VOPAGU-2260 file (C-alpha; in pm, 1 decimal, decimal comma):
REM VOPAGU-2260
SITE   aa  ch    i         X         Y         Z
SITE  UNK   A    0    -709,4     729,4    1484,1
SITE  UNK   A    1    -356,2     695,1    1616,0
SITE  UNK   A    2    -322,7     365,3    1429,9
SITE  UNK   A    3    -432,5     528,4    1102,6
SITE  UNK   A    4    -180,7     808,6    1148,5
SITE  UNK   A    5     107,4     581,6    1250,4
SITE  UNK   A    6      65,7     290,5    1012,7
SITE  UNK   A    7    -143,3     428,1     727,7
SITE  UNK   A    8       4,5     408,8     379,8
SITE  UNK   A    9       6,0     745,5     197,4
SITE  UNK   A   10    -233,1     741,8     -95,6
SITE  UNK   A   11    -455,1     474,1      57,3
SITE  UNK   A   12    -805,5     551,8     176,7
SITE  UNK   A   13    -841,0     630,9     547,4
SITE  UNK   A   14   -1139,0     428,7     661,6
SITE  UNK   A   15   -1279,7     336,3    1003,2
SITE  UNK   A   16   -1533,8      54,9    1034,4
SITE  UNK   A   17   -1741,9      85,1    1351,7
SITE  UNK   A   18   -1933,2    -223,0    1465,9
SITE  UNK   A   19   -2170,7    -120,7    1743,5
SITE  UNK   A   20   -2525,3    -138,1    1872,3
SITE  UNK   A   21   -2510,6     237,8    1927,2
SITE  UNK   A   22   -2653,7     214,4    2276,4
SITE  UNK   A   23   -2686,2     511,0    2513,0
SITE  UNK   A   24   -2642,2     795,5    2267,0
SITE  UNK   A   25   -2740,5    1139,9    2385,8
SITE  UNK   A   26   -2698,6    1407,7    2114,1
SITE  UNK   A   27   -2591,7    1755,7    2223,5
SITE  UNK   A   28   -2904,7    1975,6    2205,6
SITE  UNK   A   29   -2908,3    2283,1    1981,0
SITE  UNK   A   30   -2933,1    2520,1    2278,4
SITE  UNK   A   31   -2578,4    2414,3    2381,1
SITE  UNK   A   32   -2428,6    2512,1    2045,9
SITE  UNK   A   33   -2092,4    2685,9    2083,2
SITE  UNK   A   34   -1989,1    2504,6    2400,7
SITE  UNK   A   35   -1661,8    2314,6    2418,0
SITE  UNK   A   36   -1733,8    1944,7    2469,7
SITE  UNK   A   37   -1515,3    1634,5    2467,6
SITE  UNK   A   38   -1528,6    1370,4    2193,5
SITE  UNK   A   39   -1687,3    1123,1    2432,0
SITE  UNK   A   40   -1972,9    1367,9    2491,7
SITE  UNK   A   41   -2044,1    1422,4    2122,6
SITE  UNK   A   42   -1886,8    1154,5    1901,0
SITE  UNK   A   43   -2068,2    1287,3    1592,3
SITE  UNK   A   44   -1892,9    1624,8    1616,5
SITE  UNK   A   45   -1561,7    1446,3    1668,5
SITE  UNK   A   46   -1611,9    1230,8    1357,5
SITE  UNK   A   47   -1720,5    1531,7    1155,4
SITE  UNK   A   48   -1397,6    1708,7    1247,9
SITE  UNK   A   49   -1183,1    1403,5    1163,2
SITE  UNK   A   50   -1350,1    1370,0     825,0
SITE  UNK   A   51   -1311,9    1737,6     736,8
SITE  UNK   A   52    -956,6    1776,9     869,7
SITE  UNK   A   53    -792,9    1439,7     798,5
SITE  UNK   A   54   -1009,6    1290,9     524,7
SITE  UNK   A   55   -1113,0     992,1     740,4
SITE  UNK   A   56   -1433,9     818,4     635,0
SITE  UNK   A   57   -1645,4     595,9     856,8
SITE  UNK   A   58   -1859,8     294,1     775,3
SITE  UNK   A   59   -2088,5     160,9    1048,1
SITE  UNK   A   60   -2232,4    -185,7    1092,8
SITE  UNK   A   61   -2526,7    -177,7    1331,4
SITE  UNK   A   62   -2579,8    -497,3    1526,0
SITE  UNK   A   63   -2890,2    -604,2    1718,2
SITE  UNK   A   64   -3204,1    -391,5    1748,1
SITE  UNK   A   65   -3458,0    -304,3    2017,2
SITE  UNK   A   66   -3693,3    -595,8    1940,8
SITE  UNK   A   67   -3413,6    -853,7    1946,9
SITE  UNK   A   68   -3268,0    -706,4    2263,3
SITE  UNK   A   69   -3609,7    -703,7    2432,0
SITE  UNK   A   70   -3658,4   -1076,2    2364,6
SITE  UNK   A   71   -3315,4   -1146,4    2509,5
SITE  UNK   A   72   -3379,5    -924,3    2811,3
SITE  UNK   A   73   -3708,4   -1092,1    2892,8
SITE  UNK   A   74   -3525,4   -1425,1    2896,0
SITE  UNK   A   75   -3298,8   -1290,8    3173,7
SITE  UNK   A   76   -3575,9   -1284,2    3437,7
SITE  UNK   A   77   -3378,4   -1525,6    3654,9
SITE  UNK   A   78   -3108,9   -1263,4    3716,4
SITE  UNK   A   79   -3131,4   -1103,3    4064,4
SITE  UNK   A   80   -3076,6    -751,4    3923,8
SITE  UNK   A   81   -3337,1    -792,6    3647,3
SITE  UNK   A   82   -3593,6    -513,7    3601,0
SITE  UNK   A   83   -3886,8    -500,7    3358,1
SITE  UNK   A   84   -3722,0    -210,3    3175,3
SITE  UNK   A   85   -3352,4    -239,0    3091,6
SITE  UNK   A   86   -3129,8      62,0    3146,3
SITE  UNK   A   87   -3094,9     286,0    2841,2
SITE  UNK   A   88   -2720,5     219,5    2826,3
SITE  UNK   A   89   -2802,4    -138,7    2727,9
SITE  UNK   A   90   -3072,7     -84,2    2467,0
SITE  UNK   A   91   -2951,4     -76,4    2102,6
SITE  UNK   A   92   -2995,4     258,3    1931,7
SITE  UNK   A   93   -2876,3     300,5    1572,4
SITE  UNK   A   94   -2942,0     673,2    1557,4
SITE  UNK   A   95   -2579,8     752,6    1645,8
SITE  UNK   A   96   -2452,1     524,5    1368,9
SITE  UNK   A   97   -2672,1     698,1    1112,0
SITE  UNK   A   98   -2551,2    1040,1    1230,1
SITE  UNK   A   99   -2185,9     928,8    1221,1
SITE  UNK   A  100   -2190,4     798,8     865,8
SITE  UNK   A  101   -2389,9    1101,5     751,8
SITE  UNK   A  102   -2116,9    1345,7     856,2
SITE  UNK   A  103   -1827,9    1115,2     760,7
SITE  UNK   A  104   -1934,1    1003,4     411,9
SITE  UNK   A  105   -1996,7     641,5     507,7
SITE  UNK   A  106   -2235,4     372,3     389,7
SITE  UNK   A  107   -2541,0     353,1     613,8
SITE  UNK   A  108   -2681,9      39,8     449,1
SITE  UNK   A  109   -2508,9    -209,6     682,1
SITE  UNK   A  110   -2755,9    -293,7     959,1
SITE  UNK   A  111   -2811,1    -650,3    1076,5
SITE  UNK   A  112   -2673,7    -949,1    1259,1
SITE  UNK   A  113   -2393,6   -1200,9    1210,0
SITE  UNK   A  114   -2487,8   -1268,7     848,5
SITE  UNK   A  115   -2441,9    -901,9     759,4
SITE  UNK   A  116   -2111,4    -886,5     948,7
SITE  UNK   A  117   -1978,2   -1194,1     770,9
SITE  UNK   A  118   -2071,4   -1063,9     426,5
SITE  UNK   A  119   -1939,7    -714,4     494,0
SITE  UNK   A  120   -1595,8    -819,3     617,5
SITE  UNK   A  121   -1566,1   -1075,8     339,7
SITE  UNK   A  122   -1600,5    -792,9      87,7
SITE  UNK   A  123   -1387,7    -538,4     274,7
SITE  UNK   A  124   -1048,9    -501,4     107,6
SITE  UNK   A  125   -1131,9    -733,3    -183,0
SITE  UNK   A  126   -1165,4    -455,6    -437,0
SITE  UNK   A  127   -1535,4    -386,1    -389,9
SITE  UNK   A  128   -1612,4     -24,5    -471,7
SITE  UNK   A  129   -1935,0     126,9    -346,6
SITE  UNK   A  130   -2063,8     479,6    -405,3
SITE  UNK   A  131   -2168,4     631,6     -75,8
SITE  UNK   A  132   -2263,2     985,3    -173,0
SITE  UNK   A  133   -2142,8    1307,3     -20,6
SITE  UNK   A  134   -2156,7    1390,9     349,9
SITE  UNK   A  135   -2403,3    1645,0     477,3
SITE  UNK   A  136   -2301,6    2008,3     513,2
SITE  UNK   A  137   -2075,2    2050,5     820,1
SITE  UNK   A  138   -2233,4    2206,7    1124,4
SITE  UNK   A  139   -1924,9    2419,4    1188,4
SITE  UNK   A  140   -1750,9    2648,6     938,1
SITE  UNK   A  141   -1444,6    2503,1     770,0
SITE  UNK   A  142   -1104,0    2599,6     905,4
SITE  UNK   A  143    -979,8    2914,1     736,1
SITE  UNK   A  144    -610,0    2954,4     659,5
SITE  UNK   A  145    -552,0    3325,8     697,9
SITE  UNK   A  146    -261,9    3507,3     526,0
SITE  UNK   A  147     -91,1    3538,0     865,9
SITE  UNK   A  148    -112,8    3162,3     927,2
SITE  UNK   A  149      -6,8    3089,3     570,6
SITE  UNK   A  150     305,9    3300,8     615,0
SITE  UNK   A  151     387,7    3121,9     940,6
SITE  UNK   A  152     353,5    2774,3     787,6
SITE  UNK   A  153     668,9    2636,1     619,3
SITE  UNK   A  154     586,0    2578,4     254,1
SITE  UNK   A  155     745,1    2306,7      41,6
SITE  UNK   A  156     972,8    2440,6    -227,1
SITE  UNK   A  157     866,9    2370,7    -583,7
SITE  UNK   A  158    1129,2    2267,6    -835,3
SITE  UNK   A  159    1217,2    2572,4   -1043,9
SITE  UNK   A  160    1556,8    2471,3   -1185,4
SITE  UNK   A  161    1495,4    2325,3   -1535,0
SITE  UNK   A  162    1823,1    2133,2   -1521,5
SITE  UNK   A  163    1722,7    1963,6   -1198,2
SITE  UNK   A  164    1388,5    1872,9   -1349,3
SITE  UNK   A  165    1548,4    1730,5   -1664,1
SITE  UNK   A  166    1793,5    1527,5   -1455,4
SITE  UNK   A  167    1508,0    1371,6   -1259,9
SITE  UNK   A  168    1296,2    1299,9   -1568,3
SITE  UNK   A  169    1592,0    1133,8   -1744,9
SITE  UNK   A  170    1671,3     915,9   -1441,2
SITE  UNK   A  171    1307,6     809,2   -1396,5
SITE  UNK   A  172    1277,6     726,5   -1766,2
SITE  UNK   A  173    1602,3     524,6   -1760,2
SITE  UNK   A  174    1468,1     318,1   -1470,3
SITE  UNK   A  175    1134,4     240,9   -1637,3
SITE  UNK   A  176    1307,5     150,3   -1966,2
SITE  UNK   A  177    1538,5     -85,2   -1775,9
SITE  UNK   A  178    1233,6    -232,7   -1602,5
SITE  UNK   A  179    1073,1    -313,0   -1939,6
SITE  UNK   A  180    1394,1    -464,3   -2076,5
SITE  UNK   A  181    1429,2    -694,0   -1773,2
SITE  UNK   A  182    1067,1    -807,5   -1808,5
SITE  UNK   A  183    1116,0    -890,8   -2177,2
SITE  UNK   A  184    1454,9   -1059,8   -2131,4
SITE  UNK   A  185    1337,2   -1269,4   -1835,1
SITE  UNK   A  186    1036,1   -1390,8   -2032,2
SITE  UNK   A  187    1264,9   -1496,2   -2315,4
SITE  UNK   A  188    1538,0   -1659,0   -2103,4
SITE  UNK   A  189    1346,4   -1790,3   -1801,0
SITE  UNK   A  190     990,4   -1826,6   -1926,8
SITE  UNK   A  191     851,8   -1581,5   -1667,3
SITE  UNK   A  192     892,9   -1216,2   -1568,8
SITE  UNK   A  193    1125,3   -1127,3   -1282,8
SITE  UNK   A  194     898,8    -829,2   -1215,0
SITE  UNK   A  195     523,5    -879,1   -1239,9
SITE  UNK   A  196     337,4    -623,2   -1449,3
SITE  UNK   A  197     217,3    -305,8   -1276,6
SITE  UNK   A  198     -77,5     -79,4   -1360,8
SITE  UNK   A  199      -1,5     233,8   -1569,6
SITE  UNK   A  200    -102,2     460,8   -1279,8
SITE  UNK   A  201     191,0     329,1   -1076,7
SITE  UNK   A  202     438,3     430,3   -1348,0
SITE  UNK   A  203     280,9     775,7   -1364,5
SITE  UNK   A  204     332,1     814,6    -988,3
SITE  UNK   A  205     690,8     693,6   -1011,7
SITE  UNK   A  206     769,9     977,9   -1252,7
SITE  UNK   A  207     656,9    1246,3   -1006,6
SITE  UNK   A  208     934,1    1435,6    -834,6
SITE  UNK   A  209     874,0    1487,3    -462,9
SITE  UNK   A  210     883,4    1824,1    -287,1
SITE  UNK   A  211     875,2    1722,4      82,8
SITE  UNK   A  212     874,0    1421,5     312,4
SITE  UNK   A  213     503,9    1344,2     261,4
SITE  UNK   A  214     557,1    1338,0    -115,0
SITE  UNK   A  215     861,3    1113,7     -78,1
SITE  UNK   A  216     678,6     870,2     152,4
SITE  UNK   A  217     391,4     840,8     -95,3
SITE  UNK   A  218     634,8     786,5    -383,2
SITE  UNK   A  219     826,2     529,8    -177,8
SITE  UNK   A  220     509,2     324,4    -126,4
SITE  UNK   A  221     456,3     295,8    -502,1
SITE  UNK   A  222     824,6     221,6    -572,2
SITE  UNK   A  223     822,5     -52,7    -308,6
SITE  UNK   A  224     516,5    -215,6    -465,8
SITE  UNK   A  225     653,1    -202,7    -822,4
SITE  UNK   A  226    1012,5    -311,1    -759,3
SITE  UNK   A  227     998,4    -512,8    -436,7
SITE  UNK   A  228     653,7    -661,2    -377,4
SITE  UNK   A  229     620,8    -765,4    -743,8
SITE  UNK   A  230     973,2    -901,9    -767,1
SITE  UNK   A  231    1014,6   -1277,5    -830,6
SITE  UNK   A  232     976,5   -1423,9    -479,3
SITE  UNK   A  233    1311,0   -1616,3    -459,1
SITE  UNK   A  234    1495,0   -1291,3    -539,5
SITE  UNK   A  235    1341,8   -1090,4    -256,4
SITE  UNK   A  236    1538,1   -1251,2      30,4
SITE  UNK   A  237    1914,7   -1319,8      -1,1
SITE  UNK   A  238    2019,4   -1681,6      47,7
SITE  UNK   A  239    2356,8   -1841,9     119,5
SITE  UNK   A  240    2333,0   -2066,8    -184,0
SITE  UNK   A  241    2152,3   -1886,8    -471,0
SITE  UNK   A  242    2187,4   -2191,8    -696,6
SITE  UNK   A  243    1930,2   -2371,6    -481,7
SITE  UNK   A  244    1656,6   -2110,2    -526,0
SITE  UNK   A  245    1732,4   -1927,1    -852,2
SITE  UNK   A  246    1704,7   -2055,2   -1207,5
SITE  UNK   A  247    1982,5   -1810,9   -1298,7
SITE  UNK   A  248    2205,7   -1779,0    -986,9
SITE  UNK   A  249    2412,1   -1498,9   -1144,9
SITE  UNK   A  250    2120,2   -1261,5   -1075,0
SITE  UNK   A  251    2189,6   -1277,8    -702,0
SITE  UNK   A  252    2490,4   -1048,2    -735,9
SITE  UNK   A  253    2274,0    -762,5    -864,6
SITE  UNK   A  254    1961,6    -807,2    -654,4
SITE  UNK   A  255    2125,6    -899,9    -323,2
SITE  UNK   A  256    2395,9    -632,6    -296,3
SITE  UNK   A  257    2175,0    -391,8     -98,3
SITE  UNK   A  258    2038,5    -162,4    -367,5
SITE  UNK   A  259    1696,3    -328,1    -385,5
SITE  UNK   A  260    1671,5    -366,0      -7,7
SITE  UNK   A  261    1699,0      14,1      30,0
SITE  UNK   A  262    1330,4      39,9     -60,1
SITE  UNK   A  263    1239,4    -217,2     203,1
SITE  UNK   A  264    1443,9     -53,2     478,7
SITE  UNK   A  265    1317,3     298,8     409,2
SITE  UNK   A  266     955,9     187,1     375,3
SITE  UNK   A  267     968,0      16,7     715,1
SITE  UNK   A  268    1139,6     318,2     865,8
SITE  UNK   A  269     901,8     586,7     739,4
SITE  UNK   A  270     582,3     381,6     768,0
SITE  UNK   A  271     639,0     196,3    1093,4
SITE  UNK   A  272     920,7     345,6    1300,2
SITE  UNK   A  273     734,7     666,1    1376,9
SITE  UNK   A  274     903,2     699,9    1714,6
SITE  UNK   A  275    1239,4     736,8    1538,7
SITE  UNK   A  276    1146,9     984,2    1266,4
SITE  UNK   A  277    1314,4    1283,1    1427,0
SITE  UNK   A  278    1648,5    1104,6    1475,6
SITE  UNK   A  279    1713,0     872,1    1188,4
SITE  UNK   A  280    2060,2     789,9    1315,3
SITE  UNK   A  281    1894,4     563,4    1575,0
SITE  UNK   A  282    1821,6     325,4    1288,8
SITE  UNK   A  283    2164,2     251,0    1146,5
SITE  UNK   A  284    2046,5      89,7     825,0
SITE  UNK   A  285    1785,3     346,7     724,7
SITE  UNK   A  286    1998,8     632,3     853,9
SITE  UNK   A  287    2293,2     510,5     648,1
SITE  UNK   A  288    2083,3     498,0     331,0
SITE  UNK   A  289    1946,2     848,1     387,1
SITE  UNK   A  290    2290,9     987,0     466,3
SITE  UNK   A  291    2445,8     822,0     160,6
SITE  UNK   A  292    2209,8    1003,5     -75,7
SITE  UNK   A  293    2150,9    1333,4     109,7
SITE  UNK   A  294    2448,3    1389,5     340,5
SITE  UNK   A  295    2208,1    1412,1     635,9
SITE  UNK   A  296    2065,1    1153,7     874,3
SITE  UNK   A  297    1739,5    1343,6     928,2
SITE  UNK   A  298    1629,2    1590,3     656,2
SITE  UNK   A  299    1369,3    1846,4     755,5
SITE  UNK   A  300    1015,8    1772,0     636,0
SITE  UNK   A  301    1020,1    2071,4     398,7
SITE  UNK   A  302    1380,2    2031,3     274,9
SITE  UNK   A  303    1286,2    1973,3     -88,9
SITE  UNK   A  304    1647,8    1940,5    -205,8
SITE  UNK   A  305    1719,3    1658,5      39,7
SITE  UNK   A  306    1407,8    1458,0     -44,8
SITE  UNK   A  307    1470,9    1498,9    -417,7
SITE  UNK   A  308    1830,5    1388,3    -369,1
SITE  UNK   A  309    1714,5    1077,0    -180,3
SITE  UNK   A  310    1454,4    1000,8    -446,6
SITE  UNK   A  311    1705,8    1053,1    -728,5
SITE  UNK   A  312    1968,6     836,6    -558,6
SITE  UNK   A  313    1725,6     547,7    -517,0
SITE  UNK   A  314    1610,3     573,0    -878,7
SITE  UNK   A  315    1966,2     574,1   -1012,4
SITE  UNK   A  316    2052,0     268,2    -801,0
SITE  UNK   A  317    1744,5      88,3    -933,9
SITE  UNK   A  318    1835,1     174,6   -1294,0
SITE  UNK   A  319    2190,9      44,3   -1248,8
SITE  UNK   A  320    2063,8    -274,4   -1081,6
SITE  UNK   A  321    1810,7    -344,4   -1357,7
SITE  UNK   A  322    2064,2    -276,6   -1632,5
SITE  UNK   A  323    2302,5    -526,9   -1470,4
SITE  UNK   A  324    2020,9    -781,4   -1445,5
SITE  UNK   A  325    1938,4    -727,5   -1813,7
SITE  UNK   A  326    2302,8    -786,6   -1911,3
SITE  UNK   A  327    2303,8   -1113,2   -1713,5
SITE  UNK   A  328    1979,0   -1224,9   -1876,3
SITE  UNK   A  329    2102,1   -1121,6   -2221,0
SITE  UNK   A  330    2420,0   -1327,2   -2179,1
SITE  UNK   A  331    2235,3   -1636,9   -2057,5
SITE  UNK   A  332    2178,5   -1911,3   -2315,8
SITE  UNK   A  333    1833,5   -1933,9   -2467,0
SITE  UNK   A  334    1625,6   -2227,6   -2347,4
SITE  UNK   A  335    1662,8   -2529,8   -2572,8
SITE  UNK   A  336    1355,2   -2622,8   -2774,3
SITE  UNK   A  337    1232,4   -2976,5   -2717,5
SITE  UNK   A  338    1332,3   -3204,7   -3005,7
SITE  UNK   A  339    1035,2   -3317,0   -3211,5
SITE  UNK   A  340    1019,3   -3681,2   -3323,7
SITE  UNK   A  341     981,1   -3736,7   -3700,8
SITE  UNK   A  342     638,4   -3838,2   -3819,7
SITE  UNK   A  343     778,4   -4166,6   -3959,6
SITE  UNK   A  344    1089,1   -4306,5   -3793,3
SITE  UNK   A  345    1322,9   -4485,0   -4040,8
SITE  UNK   A  346    1334,7   -4860,4   -4022,3
SITE  UNK   A  347    1657,7   -5028,1   -3921,8
SITE  UNK   A  348    1890,0   -5072,0   -4216,3
SITE  UNK   A  349    1701,1   -4816,1   -4428,6
SITE  UNK   A  350    1825,4   -4478,2   -4536,2
SITE  UNK   A  351    1631,2   -4155,5   -4579,5
SITE  UNK   A  352    1675,1   -3952,6   -4894,4
SITE  UNK   A  353    1985,4   -3741,7   -4839,0
SITE  UNK   A  354    2013,3   -3884,6   -4488,1
SITE  UNK   A  355    2234,1   -4121,2   -4293,9
SITE  UNK   A  356    2192,4   -4497,8   -4291,8
SITE  UNK   A  357    2073,5   -4614,2   -3952,3
SITE  UNK   A  358    2236,6   -4934,1   -3830,6
SITE  UNK   A  359    2042,2   -5180,0   -3625,0
SITE  UNK   A  360    2164,8   -5230,0   -3270,7
SITE  UNK   A  361    2028,0   -5490,4   -3038,6
SITE  UNK   A  362    1945,3   -5426,0   -2668,0
SITE  UNK   A  363    1868,2   -5685,4   -2404,4
């Protein structure tokens, strides 16, 4: 769970895949309801709480079964510690897996051996979407946010200034228009797009103005995908000699001056450098970018003005970069069309109607 929290990408599904034989599972009896128990004592209650509180789902792949294990165990008679009945901690029991996926909204249809494992992990992450139904009703009442707790929790500030909203909307629109112009101009001048096409949902997310750090981190993930991950590969990493890697070396000046790399630096900082979140000045590059746009090295999580300023600064830099790239593309010469040979080439010494007489020249 720590890995999901530290390295998870906002907006992505939080999913745990448990591969287990489920051995030695002892459910907490009903007569002990209300007692405080550890997660290792009742993993089903722990998973139920993680699903309800953090939105984590769990898929389970059950391996082995009692019959298969029994055949294997009987073949171990030569072992000095062998007994006719294996200890319960060794015998596969899929009941826990069924209970886990029931409370955590998972798919209980994955039970089997190596063939099932191979097929499952081949599909995982390849775009396969599977309906898994809704989890069963929680055993414990949902957490209630009382008015007292609500007042104690810092709430993100919602944009109320119409001028601020219009400024953001104009900047976001300018950036997306510049994006389209660069795509069209690069197709015309280079024969391919400098930025690969993105789904419409990504553009809708890019237009959303953030209200806190969580919002900004989610927006940053989308911006990084659209403008960095889908950027023409030779443009992503600066080189000493752009003429060796770029069809139009003049583009290096716009894309390699640091404005595009801001997305990369901030994404790594907020998604991976969790130990440095509270003191951004420990990362000079990311801290410098944040300070340049907000005046602070470490904005508070709920400081809406700071996160909007950072978001707006990045968008304006992207718009300026793309407009410069479009000007470079627009000034570049159009690719020359290949000359087509005439259907009937004139014979030596003959002249075409209205044409030029072609003189015969001999070649060894």
